[in-house]
LOTI-420551 format. One record per residue (C-alpha): residue in three letters; x, y, z. Coordinates in Angstrom, 1 decimal. Each point is the difference from the previous one (the first is absolute). Example, Ala and Ser with C-alpha at 12.3 -4.5 7.8 and 13.67 -1.06 7.14 Angstrom:
// residues 2
+-----+--------+--------+--------+
!   r !      x !      y !      z !
+-----+--------+--------+--------+
! ALA !   12.3 !   -4.5 !    7.8 !
! SER !    1.4 !    3.4 !   -0.7 !
+-----+--------+--------+--------+
***
This chain:
// residues 457
+-----+--------+--------+--------+
!   r !      x !      y !      z !
+-----+--------+--------+--------+
! UNK !   83.4 !  -14.1 !  -10.7 !
! UNK !   -1.0 !   -0.6 !    3.6 !
! UNK !    0.5 !   -3.2 !    1.9 !
! UNK !   -3.3 !   -1.5 !    1.1 !
! UNK !    1.4 !   -2.8 !    2.2 !
! UNK !    1.2 !   -0.2 !    3.5 !
! UNK !    2.7 !   -1.6 !    0.9 !
! UNK !   -0.9 !   -3.9 !    0.7 !
! UNK !    0.3 !   -1.6 !    3.1 !
! UNK !    0.6 !   -3.8 !    0.6 !
! UNK !    0.5 !   -2.5 !    2.7 !
! UNK !    0.5 !   -3.8 !    0.2 !
! UNK !   -0.1 !   -2.4 !    2.9 !
! UNK !    0.6 !   -3.5 !    1.1 !
! UNK !   -3.2 !   -1.9 !    0.4 !
! UNK !   -1.2 !   -1.1 !    3.6 !
! UNK !    0.3 !   -3.6 !   -1.3 !
! UNK !    3.6 !    0.6 !   -1.2 !
! UNK !    1.0 !    1.4 !    3.3 !
! UNK !   -1.4 !   -2.9 !    1.9 !
! UNK !    2.1 !   -2.5 !   -2.4 !
! UNK !    3.2 !    2.2 !    0.2 !
! UNK !   -0.2 !    0.9 !   -3.7 !
! UNK !    0.9 !    3.3 !   -1.8 !
! UNK !   -2.2 !    2.2 !   -1.9 !
! UNK !   -0.8 !   -1.1 !   -3.5 !
! UNK !   -1.4 !    3.1 !   -1.1 !
! UNK !    1.9 !    3.1 !   -1.3 !
! UNK !   -1.3 !    3.5 !   -0.8 !
! UNK !    1.7 !    3.1 !   -1.7 !
! UNK !   -1.0 !    3.4 !   -1.0 !
! UNK !    2.1 !    2.6 !   -1.8 !
! UNK !   -0.2 !    3.3 !   -1.8 !
! UNK !    1.6 !    0.4 !   -3.4 !
! UNK !    0.4 !    2.6 !   -2.6 !
! UNK !   -0.7 !   -0.5 !   -3.7 !
! UNK !    1.7 !    0.9 !   -2.9 !
! UNK !   -1.6 !    3.5 !    0.1 !
! UNK !    0.9 !    0.1 !    3.9 !
! UNK !   -3.6 !   -0.4 !    1.1 !
! UNK !   -0.7 !   -2.1 !    2.9 !
! UNK !   -1.3 !   -3.6 !    0.0 !
! UNK !   -1.1 !   -2.1 !    2.8 !
! UNK !    0.5 !   -3.6 !    0.4 !
! UNK !   -1.1 !   -2.5 !    2.5 !
! UNK !    0.7 !   -3.9 !    0.0 !
! UNK !   -1.2 !   -2.6 !    2.0 !
! UNK !    1.3 !   -3.8 !   -0.2 !
! UNK !   -1.0 !   -3.1 !    2.0 !
! UNK !    2.6 !   -2.9 !    0.3 !
! UNK !   -1.5 !   -3.5 !   -0.3 !
! UNK !    1.6 !   -1.4 !    3.1 !
! UNK !    0.2 !   -3.7 !    0.8 !
! UNK !    3.0 !   -2.4 !   -0.3 !
! UNK !   -0.3 !    0.3 !   -4.0 !
! UNK !    0.3 !    4.0 !    0.2 !
! UNK !    2.4 !    0.1 !    3.0 !
! UNK !    1.5 !    3.1 !   -1.6 !
! UNK !   -3.1 !    1.6 !   -0.8 !
! UNK !    0.7 !    3.0 !    2.4 !
! UNK !    2.8 !    1.1 !   -2.3 !
! UNK !   -1.9 !   -0.6 !   -3.0 !
! UNK !   -2.9 !    2.2 !    1.0 !
! UNK !    2.6 !    2.9 !    0.9 !
! UNK !    1.6 !   -0.5 !   -3.5 !
! UNK !   -3.1 !   -0.1 !   -1.6 !
! UNK !   -0.7 !    3.5 !    1.4 !
! UNK !    3.3 !    1.3 !   -0.8 !
! UNK !    0.4 !   -1.1 !   -3.5 !
! UNK !   -3.6 !    1.2 !   -0.7 !
! UNK !    0.8 !    3.6 !    0.9 !
! UNK !    3.3 !   -0.1 !   -1.8 !
! UNK !   -1.8 !   -1.2 !   -3.0 !
! UNK !   -2.6 !    2.8 !    0.2 !
! UNK !    3.3 !    2.4 !    0.6 !
! UNK !    1.5 !   -0.8 !   -3.2 !
! UNK !   -3.0 !    0.1 !   -2.0 !
! UNK !   -1.0 !    3.8 !    1.4 !
! UNK !    3.6 !    1.0 !   -0.8 !
! UNK !   -0.3 !   -1.0 !   -3.4 !
! UNK !   -3.7 !    1.6 !   -1.0 !
! UNK !   -2.1 !    2.3 !    1.9 !
! UNK !   -3.7 !   -1.6 !    0.9 !
! UNK !   -1.4 !    2.4 !   -2.2 !
! UNK !    1.5 !   -1.8 !   -3.0 !
! UNK !   -3.4 !   -1.7 !   -0.8 !
! UNK !   -2.4 !   -1.7 !    2.3 !
! UNK !   -0.3 !   -3.1 !   -2.5 !
! UNK !    3.8 !   -0.6 !    0.3 !
! UNK !   -0.1 !    0.2 !    3.6 !
! UNK !   -2.7 !   -2.2 !    0.3 !
! UNK !    1.7 !   -2.9 !   -2.1 !
! UNK !    3.1 !    0.8 !    2.4 !
! UNK !   -2.1 !   -0.7 !    2.8 !
! UNK !   -1.4 !   -3.3 !   -1.4 !
! UNK !    3.0 !   -1.4 !   -1.8 !
! UNK !    3.5 !    1.7 !   -0.1 !
! UNK !    0.3 !    1.0 !    3.7 !
! UNK !   -1.0 !   -3.9 !    0.8 !
! UNK !    2.7 !   -1.3 !   -2.2 !
! UNK !    2.5 !    2.4 !    1.5 !
! UNK !   -1.3 !   -0.5 !    3.7 !
! UNK !    0.4 !   -4.0 !   -0.3 !
! UNK !    3.1 !    0.2 !   -1.8 !
! UNK !    1.8 !    2.3 !    2.3 !
! UNK !   -1.6 !   -1.9 !    2.9 !
! UNK !    1.5 !   -3.4 !   -1.2 !
! UNK !    3.5 !    1.7 !   -0.2 !
! UNK !   -0.3 !    1.2 !    3.3 !
! UNK !   -0.9 !   -2.8 !    1.7 !
! UNK !    2.6 !   -2.0 !   -1.6 !
! UNK !    2.6 !    2.4 !    1.3 !
! UNK !   -1.4 !   -0.1 !    3.3 !
! UNK !    0.4 !   -3.9 !   -0.2 !
! UNK !    3.8 !    0.1 !   -1.4 !
! UNK !    0.8 !    2.1 !    2.8 !
! UNK !   -1.6 !   -2.0 !    2.7 !
! UNK !   -0.7 !   -3.5 !   -1.6 !
! UNK !   -2.1 !   -2.3 !    2.1 !
! UNK !   -0.3 !   -3.9 !   -0.2 !
! UNK !   -1.0 !   -1.4 !   -3.3 !
! UNK !   -0.1 !    1.8 !   -3.3 !
! UNK !   -1.3 !    3.6 !   -0.8 !
! UNK !   -3.8 !   -0.1 !   -0.9 !
! UNK !   -1.9 !    3.3 !   -0.5 !
! UNK !   -3.0 !   -1.2 !    2.3 !
! UNK !    2.3 !   -0.1 !    2.9 !
! UNK !   -0.8 !    3.8 !   -0.3 !
! UNK !   -3.6 !   -0.4 !   -1.3 !
! UNK !   -1.7 !    3.5 !    0.7 !
! UNK !   -3.2 !    2.0 !   -1.2 !
! UNK !    0.4 !    3.5 !   -1.1 !
! UNK !   -2.6 !    3.1 !   -0.1 !
! UNK !    0.9 !    3.2 !   -1.4 !
! UNK !   -1.6 !    3.2 !   -0.1 !
! UNK !    1.7 !    2.9 !   -2.1 !
! UNK !   -1.7 !    3.7 !    0.3 !
! UNK !    1.2 !    2.7 !   -2.3 !
! UNK !   -1.4 !    3.7 !   -0.4 !
! UNK !   -1.9 !   -1.2 !   -3.2 !
! UNK !   -1.2 !   -3.6 !    0.9 !
! UNK !    0.6 !   -3.1 !    2.6 !
! UNK !   -0.1 !   -3.4 !   -0.5 !
! UNK !    0.5 !   -3.5 !    1.1 !
! UNK !    1.6 !   -3.3 !   -0.5 !
! UNK !    1.4 !   -3.2 !    1.6 !
! UNK !   -1.2 !   -3.5 !    0.4 !
! UNK !   -0.9 !   -2.3 !    3.1 !
! UNK !   -2.4 !    0.6 !    2.9 !
! UNK !    0.1 !    3.8 !    0.7 !
! UNK !   -2.9 !    2.5 !    0.3 !
! UNK !   -0.3 !    3.7 !   -1.0 !
! UNK !   -3.0 !    2.1 !    1.1 !
! UNK !   -1.0 !    3.4 !   -1.0 !
! UNK !   -1.3 !    2.2 !    3.0 !
! UNK !   -2.2 !    3.1 !   -1.4 !
! UNK !    0.2 !    3.5 !    1.9 !
! UNK !   -3.3 !   -1.1 !    1.9 !
! UNK !    1.3 !   -3.1 !    1.2 !
! UNK !   -1.5 !   -2.3 !   -2.5 !
! UNK !    2.4 !   -2.8 !   -1.1 !
! UNK !    0.0 !   -2.2 !   -3.0 !
! UNK !    2.1 !   -3.3 !   -1.0 !
! UNK !    1.6 !    0.8 !   -2.9 !
! UNK !    2.5 !   -3.1 !   -0.3 !
! UNK !    0.4 !   -3.5 !    1.7 !
! UNK !    0.9 !   -3.2 !   -1.3 !
! UNK !   -2.3 !   -2.1 !   -2.0 !
! UNK !    2.3 !   -2.4 !   -1.9 !
! UNK !   -1.1 !   -3.5 !   -1.0 !
! UNK !    3.7 !   -0.8 !    0.5 !
! UNK !   -0.1 !    1.0 !    3.8 !
! UNK !   -2.0 !   -2.9 !    1.4 !
! UNK !   -0.4 !   -0.8 !    3.7 !
! UNK !    3.1 !    1.4 !    2.0 !
! UNK !    1.9 !    0.7 !   -3.2 !
! UNK !    0.5 !    3.5 !   -1.4 !
! UNK !    1.9 !    1.0 !   -3.2 !
! UNK !    3.5 !    0.9 !    0.6 !
! UNK !    3.0 !    1.8 !   -1.3 !
! UNK !    1.9 !   -3.7 !    0.0 !
! UNK !   -2.2 !   -1.4 !   -2.6 !
! UNK !    1.4 !   -0.3 !   -3.4 !
! UNK !   -2.8 !    1.8 !   -1.5 !
! UNK !   -0.4 !    2.7 !    2.6 !
! UNK !    0.3 !    2.9 !   -2.2 !
! UNK !   -3.0 !   -1.1 !   -2.1 !
! UNK !   -1.9 !    0.1 !    3.4 !
! UNK !    0.2 !    3.5 !    0.5 !
! UNK !   -2.5 !    1.5 !   -3.1 !
! UNK !   -3.1 !   -1.2 !    1.9 !
! UNK !    1.1 !    2.1 !    3.0 !
! UNK !    1.1 !    3.3 !   -1.8 !
! UNK !   -1.7 !    3.1 !   -1.0 !
! UNK !    0.3 !    3.8 !   -0.7 !
! UNK !   -2.3 !    2.5 !    1.6 !
! UNK !    0.4 !    3.5 !   -1.1 !
! UNK !   -0.5 !    3.0 !    2.2 !
! UNK !   -2.5 !    2.2 !   -0.7 !
! UNK !    0.7 !    3.8 !    0.0 !
! UNK !   -1.6 !    0.2 !    3.6 !
! UNK !    0.1 !   -3.5 !    1.1 !
! UNK !   -1.1 !    0.8 !    3.9 !
! UNK !    1.3 !   -1.7 !    3.0 !
! UNK !    0.4 !   -3.9 !    0.3 !
! UNK !    2.3 !   -2.5 !    1.0 !
! UNK !    1.6 !   -3.0 !   -1.0 !
! UNK !    0.5 !   -3.0 !    2.5 !
! UNK !    2.4 !   -2.5 !   -1.3 !
! UNK !    0.3 !   -3.1 !    2.3 !
! UNK !    1.0 !   -3.9 !    0.1 !
! UNK !   -2.4 !   -2.7 !    0.7 !
! UNK !    0.5 !   -0.1 !    3.6 !
! UNK !   -2.1 !    2.9 !    0.5 !
! UNK !   -3.0 !   -1.1 !   -1.9 !
! UNK !    0.3 !   -3.6 !    1.5 !
! UNK !   -0.7 !    1.8 !    3.3 !
! UNK !   -3.6 !    1.3 !   -0.8 !
! UNK !   -3.2 !   -2.2 !    0.1 !
! UNK !   -1.3 !    1.6 !   -3.3 !
! UNK !    1.0 !    2.1 !   -3.1 !
! UNK !   -2.0 !    2.9 !    1.9 !
! UNK !    2.1 !   -0.3 !    3.0 !
! UNK !    3.0 !    0.0 !   -2.0 !
! UNK !   -0.9 !    3.4 !   -1.8 !
! UNK !   -0.9 !    1.5 !    3.5 !
! UNK !    3.3 !   -0.8 !    0.9 !
! UNK !    1.6 !    1.5 !   -3.0 !
! UNK !   -2.0 !    3.0 !    0.9 !
! UNK !    1.2 !    0.2 !    3.4 !
! UNK !    3.7 !   -0.2 !   -1.2 !
! UNK !   -0.4 !    2.7 !   -2.6 !
! UNK !   -1.9 !    2.5 !    2.3 !
! UNK !    2.7 !   -0.3 !    2.6 !
! UNK !    2.2 !    2.7 !   -2.2 !
! UNK !    3.5 !    0.3 !   -0.1 !
! UNK !    0.3 !   -0.1 !    3.7 !
! UNK !   -0.6 !   -3.6 !    0.0 !
! UNK !    3.5 !   -0.7 !   -1.4 !
! UNK !    1.5 !   -0.2 !    3.4 !
! UNK !   -2.8 !   -2.1 !    1.5 !
! UNK !   -0.7 !   -2.4 !   -3.2 !
! UNK !    2.5 !   -2.8 !    1.6 !
! UNK !   -2.2 !   -0.1 !    3.2 !
! UNK !   -3.3 !   -0.3 !   -1.8 !
! UNK !    1.1 !   -2.7 !   -2.3 !
! UNK !    1.3 !   -2.1 !    2.8 !
! UNK !   -3.5 !    0.1 !    1.6 !
! UNK !   -1.6 !   -0.8 !   -3.4 !
! UNK !    2.0 !   -3.1 !   -0.3 !
! UNK !    0.0 !   -1.1 !    3.5 !
! UNK !   -3.9 !    0.1 !    0.2 !
! UNK !   -0.8 !   -0.9 !   -3.4 !
! UNK !    2.2 !   -2.4 !   -2.6 !
! UNK !    3.1 !   -0.4 !    2.0 !
! UNK !    1.6 !    0.6 !   -3.4 !
! UNK !    2.9 !    2.6 !   -0.9 !
! UNK !   -2.1 !    3.4 !   -0.7 !
! UNK !    1.5 !    2.8 !   -2.4 !
! UNK !   -1.8 !    3.4 !   -1.0 !
! UNK !    1.0 !    3.0 !   -2.5 !
! UNK !   -2.0 !    2.9 !   -0.1 !
! UNK !    0.0 !    2.8 !   -2.6 !
! UNK !   -2.1 !    3.1 !   -0.1 !
! UNK !   -1.0 !    2.3 !   -2.6 !
! UNK !   -1.6 !    3.5 !   -0.1 !
! UNK !   -1.2 !    2.5 !   -2.1 !
! UNK !    2.4 !    2.5 !   -1.5 !
! UNK !    1.2 !    2.6 !    1.8 !
! UNK !   -1.2 !   -1.6 !    3.3 !
! UNK !    2.2 !   -2.1 !    2.2 !
! UNK !   -1.1 !   -3.4 !    0.5 !
! UNK !   -1.9 !   -0.3 !    3.4 !
! UNK !   -1.3 !   -2.9 !    1.8 !
! UNK !   -3.4 !   -1.6 !   -0.9 !
! UNK !   -2.5 !    0.2 !    2.4 !
! UNK !   -0.3 !   -3.1 !    2.4 !
! UNK !   -3.1 !   -2.0 !    0.7 !
! UNK !   -1.8 !    0.2 !    3.3 !
! UNK !    2.0 !    0.1 !    3.1 !
! UNK !    0.4 !   -3.4 !    1.8 !
! UNK !   -2.3 !    1.0 !    2.7 !
! UNK !   -2.9 !    0.0 !   -2.5 !
! UNK !    0.8 !   -3.4 !   -0.8 !
! UNK !   -3.1 !   -2.2 !    1.5 !
! UNK !    0.8 !   -2.9 !    2.3 !
! UNK !   -1.7 !   -3.3 !   -0.8 !
! UNK !   -0.2 !   -2.6 !    2.7 !
! UNK !    0.8 !   -3.6 !   -1.5 !
! UNK !   -2.6 !   -2.2 !   -0.5 !
! UNK !    0.2 !   -3.8 !    1.8 !
! UNK !    1.0 !   -1.5 !   -3.3 !
! UNK !    2.8 !    2.7 !   -0.5 !
! UNK !    1.1 !   -0.2 !    3.5 !
! UNK !    0.1 !   -4.2 !   -0.7 !
! UNK !    1.9 !    0.4 !   -3.2 !
! UNK !    2.7 !    2.8 !    1.8 !
! UNK !    0.5 !   -2.9 !    2.4 !
! UNK !    1.3 !   -2.3 !   -2.3 !
! UNK !    4.2 !    0.0 !   -0.4 !
! UNK !    1.0 !    1.4 !   -2.9 !
! UNK !    3.1 !   -1.0 !   -2.1 !
! UNK !    2.9 !    2.6 !   -0.5 !
! UNK !   -0.4 !    1.7 !   -3.5 !
! UNK !    2.4 !   -0.9 !   -2.5 !
! UNK !    1.5 !    1.4 !   -3.1 !
! UNK !   -2.1 !    0.5 !   -2.9 !
! UNK !   -3.0 !   -1.3 !    1.8 !
! UNK !   -2.9 !    2.3 !    0.9 !
! UNK !   -0.9 !    1.0 !    3.6 !
! UNK !   -1.3 !   -3.2 !    1.8 !
! UNK !   -3.8 !    0.2 !    0.7 !
! UNK !   -2.3 !    3.2 !   -0.3 !
! UNK !    3.1 !    2.8 !    0.0 !
! UNK !   -1.0 !    3.0 !    2.0 !
! UNK !   -0.7 !    3.1 !   -2.0 !
! UNK !    2.4 !    3.0 !    0.5 !
! UNK !   -0.6 !    3.7 !    0.4 !
! UNK !    2.7 !    2.2 !    0.5 !
! UNK !   -0.8 !    3.4 !    1.9 !
! UNK !    2.4 !    2.9 !    1.3 !
! UNK !   -0.2 !   -0.2 !    3.8 !
! UNK !    0.2 !    3.7 !    0.9 !
! UNK !    0.8 !    3.2 !   -1.8 !
! UNK !    3.7 !    0.4 !    0.2 !
! UNK !    0.3 !   -3.3 !    2.1 !
! UNK !    2.8 !   -1.6 !   -2.6 !
! UNK !   -1.0 !   -3.4 !   -0.2 !
! UNK !   -3.2 !   -2.1 !   -1.4 !
! UNK !   -2.6 !   -2.1 !    1.6 !
! UNK !   -1.2 !   -3.1 !   -1.4 !
! UNK !   -3.8 !   -0.8 !    0.4 !
! UNK !   -1.1 !   -3.8 !   -0.8 !
! UNK !   -4.0 !    0.4 !   -0.8 !
! UNK !   -1.7 !   -3.3 !   -0.2 !
! UNK !   -3.3 !   -0.4 !   -2.6 !
! UNK !   -3.2 !   -0.9 !    1.9 !
! UNK !   -0.5 !   -3.5 !   -0.7 !
! UNK !   -3.0 !   -1.2 !   -2.1 !
! UNK !   -3.2 !   -0.9 !    1.6 !
! UNK !    0.0 !   -3.8 !    1.2 !
! UNK !   -2.1 !   -2.2 !   -2.4 !
! UNK !   -1.9 !   -2.8 !    1.7 !
! UNK !    2.0 !   -2.6 !    1.1 !
! UNK !    0.1 !   -3.3 !   -1.8 !
! UNK !    0.9 !   -3.0 !    1.5 !
! UNK !    3.5 !   -0.7 !   -1.5 !
! UNK !    2.8 !    2.3 !    1.4 !
! UNK !    1.4 !    0.2 !   -3.7 !
! UNK !   -3.0 !    1.0 !   -1.5 !
! UNK !   -0.4 !    2.7 !    2.4 !
! UNK !    3.5 !    1.2 !   -0.7 !
! UNK !   -0.6 !   -0.2 !   -3.7 !
! UNK !   -3.4 !    1.9 !    0.1 !
! UNK !    1.6 !    2.6 !    2.3 !
! UNK !    2.9 !    0.3 !   -2.4 !
! UNK !   -2.1 !    0.6 !   -3.2 !
! UNK !   -1.9 !    2.9 !    2.1 !
! UNK !    3.1 !    1.8 !    0.9 !
! UNK !    1.6 !   -0.5 !   -3.3 !
! UNK !   -3.1 !    1.4 !   -2.0 !
! UNK !   -0.5 !    2.4 !    2.4 !
! UNK !    3.2 !    2.0 !   -1.0 !
! UNK !    0.4 !   -1.0 !   -3.8 !
! UNK !    2.8 !    2.8 !   -0.6 !
! UNK !    2.4 !   -2.3 !    2.1 !
! UNK !   -1.0 !   -3.2 !   -1.7 !
! UNK !    3.0 !    0.2 !   -2.8 !
! UNK !    2.6 !    0.5 !    2.7 !
! UNK !   -1.3 !   -2.5 !    2.2 !
! UNK !   -0.1 !   -2.6 !   -2.9 !
! UNK !    3.1 !    1.3 !   -1.3 !
! UNK !    1.9 !   -1.1 !    3.5 !
! UNK !   -1.0 !   -3.4 !   -0.5 !
! UNK !    1.0 !   -0.4 !   -3.6 !
! UNK !    2.7 !   -2.7 !    1.0 !
! UNK !   -3.0 !   -2.2 !    1.1 !
! UNK !   -2.0 !    0.6 !   -3.4 !
! UNK !    2.9 !   -1.2 !   -1.7 !
! UNK !    0.5 !   -3.1 !    2.3 !
! UNK !   -3.8 !   -1.2 !   -0.7 !
! UNK !    0.2 !    0.9 !   -3.7 !
! UNK !    3.0 !   -2.4 !   -0.2 !
! UNK !   -1.1 !   -2.8 !    2.2 !
! UNK !    2.5 !    0.9 !    2.8 !
! UNK !   -2.3 !    0.8 !    2.6 !
! UNK !   -3.1 !   -2.3 !    1.3 !
! UNK !   -3.2 !    2.0 !   -0.3 !
! UNK !   -1.8 !   -2.5 !    2.1 !
! UNK !    2.3 !    0.7 !    2.9 !
! UNK !   -0.5 !    3.7 !   -0.2 !
! UNK !   -3.7 !   -0.3 !   -0.1 !
! UNK !    0.1 !   -2.3 !    3.2 !
! UNK !    2.0 !    2.6 !    1.7 !
! UNK !   -2.3 !    2.8 !   -0.7 !
! UNK !   -0.4 !    1.2 !    3.9 !
! UNK !    3.6 !    0.6 !    0.1 !
! UNK !    0.5 !    1.6 !   -3.4 !
! UNK !   -3.3 !    0.6 !   -1.7 !
! UNK !    1.6 !    2.1 !   -2.8 !
! UNK !    2.0 !   -3.0 !   -1.5 !
! UNK !   -2.9 !   -1.9 !    0.5 !
! UNK !   -2.2 !    2.3 !   -2.2 !
! UNK !    2.8 !    0.2 !   -2.6 !
! UNK !    0.1 !   -4.0 !    0.1 !
! UNK !   -3.6 !   -0.1 !   -0.6 !
! UNK !    0.2 !    2.2 !   -3.1 !
! UNK !    2.6 !   -2.0 !   -1.9 !
! UNK !   -0.9 !   -0.3 !   -3.5 !
! UNK !   -0.5 !   -3.3 !   -1.4 !
! UNK !    2.8 !   -1.5 !   -1.9 !
! UNK !    0.3 !    1.1 !   -3.5 !
! UNK !    0.2 !   -3.7 !   -1.9 !
! UNK !    2.3 !    1.6 !   -2.6 !
! UNK !    2.7 !    0.5 !    2.6 !
! UNK !    2.5 !   -2.2 !    1.3 !
! UNK !    0.2 !    0.0 !    3.5 !
! UNK !    0.7 !   -2.0 !    3.2 !
! UNK !   -2.5 !   -2.6 !    1.1 !
! UNK !   -0.6 !    1.7 !    3.1 !
! UNK !   -1.2 !    3.1 !   -2.1 !
! UNK !   -3.0 !   -2.1 !   -1.7 !
! UNK !   -3.2 !    1.5 !    1.4 !
! UNK !   -3.6 !   -1.3 !   -0.7 !
! UNK !   -2.2 !    2.1 !   -2.8 !
! UNK !   -2.2 !    1.3 !    2.5 !
! UNK !   -0.1 !    4.2 !    0.0 !
! UNK !    1.9 !    1.0 !    3.1 !
! UNK !   -1.3 !    3.6 !    0.0 !
! UNK !   -3.5 !   -1.6 !    1.4 !
! UNK !    2.0 !   -0.8 !    3.4 !
! UNK !    0.9 !    3.7 !    0.3 !
! UNK !   -3.6 !    1.5 !   -1.4 !
! UNK !   -1.6 !   -2.3 !    2.8 !
! UNK !    2.1 !    1.9 !    2.5 !
! UNK !   -1.2 !    3.2 !   -1.1 !
! UNK !    3.0 !    1.0 !   -2.0 !
! UNK !   -0.5 !    3.7 !   -1.6 !
! UNK !    1.1 !    0.6 !   -3.8 !
! UNK !    2.9 !    1.6 !    1.0 !
! UNK !    1.6 !   -2.8 !    2.1 !
! UNK !   -0.7 !   -2.2 !   -3.0 !
! UNK !    1.5 !    2.0 !   -2.5 !
! UNK !    3.1 !    0.8 !    2.1 !
! UNK !    0.3 !   -3.7 !    0.6 !
! UNK !   -0.2 !   -0.7 !   -4.0 !
! UNK !    2.6 !    2.7 !   -0.5 !
! UNK !    2.6 !   -2.0 !    2.4 !
! UNK !   -0.8 !   -3.1 !   -1.5 !
! UNK !    0.6 !    1.4 !   -3.6 !
! UNK !    3.5 !    1.4 !    1.0 !
! UNK !    0.9 !   -3.5 !    1.6 !
! UNK !    1.5 !   -2.6 !   -2.1 !
! UNK !   -1.4 !   -3.3 !   -0.1 !
! UNK !    3.6 !   -1.4 !   -0.9 !
! UNK !    3.3 !    0.6 !    1.6 !
! UNK !    2.1 !    2.0 !   -2.6 !
+-----+--------+--------+--------+
***
């Protein structure tokens, strides 16, 4: 049987914000080549993202142990049965058996670490809290599983990229994410688990597995997919330069820790080759910022923090090989042409809101990501912990928050909610419709309100 996979590569780097604060990298990545019970090669890649912060002060250890234990569990399963032993059985294994084994072994590993190096207070798994994303690549199929805010992208031979997996759990709200330290962690893997049979001639494609710091450094989902295609198109020679590229991504993007793992498949009998890269950096048009953009850029920007999206409009990222044989990657940060300016109303806040609606409706593909980044605001408004009037009054400085506040649904009379959350019965949708909100924006807002609980769990 022919091995259809090249050895995966991975890199993990401390975020720019962490370096400034003197904190360690809380991401981890691990790749490994194993043999199954029949001696066939199996490629594995795992990424994990420790939560950081005082409550999770050993999460850099937790993320490392998450990768190590996941790969150890896979190795044990492959030694007992070959991947060809029924795709249905392996699908169930990815969704149920593997998660239970991983969480059990991870809990044992973090407790052993605590006993070898006890700290203040009592042992709690949340001290080591971490996400986990895992991809298993065999000669017959490949599959993925995990929990938390990792992303998986498939890049075809022609450079087209498609997002296969992202976190979309109602339990992961605001800055929170699903974690191995949760008691019910094993049950959360199933939604992120899937098995994909390999066709007799699957063609060349790549899998890009990354932690959330990569995606948060991109302004839109389209930019994120472009970045994934750059990473996949750089080829195996990028293994030595990925750290430098990731440093730049974090420094000029989210400031968060950044981690990526890349696996590549080829048709049987052909060695996996690098996928074609997108157009060279020199072909990227240079756009002169408008006066409004220049004014926005001059405002002070707070430092990015753990589990927060990039502040403001994150720059789009593109990766390109600098020159043939140069051995390093150059990063290009193209900026999108601003939408046409509307006739200026008298109120600065109204002007900002109109411009924001036009911007959002001009790039509907980015709406889910942009609103998901504000999920904590949706929850706070729904639970009455945030005053919508104050947000609307500050529309000139944060127009997106003002639009979200203006769209706050009327209170359900059957729900018990704090007094601050009670609203008049007026239809808030008229506020956004008067500003020219498109159906895509209204639909994306409705989805976020649906995912936001009206009461504190």
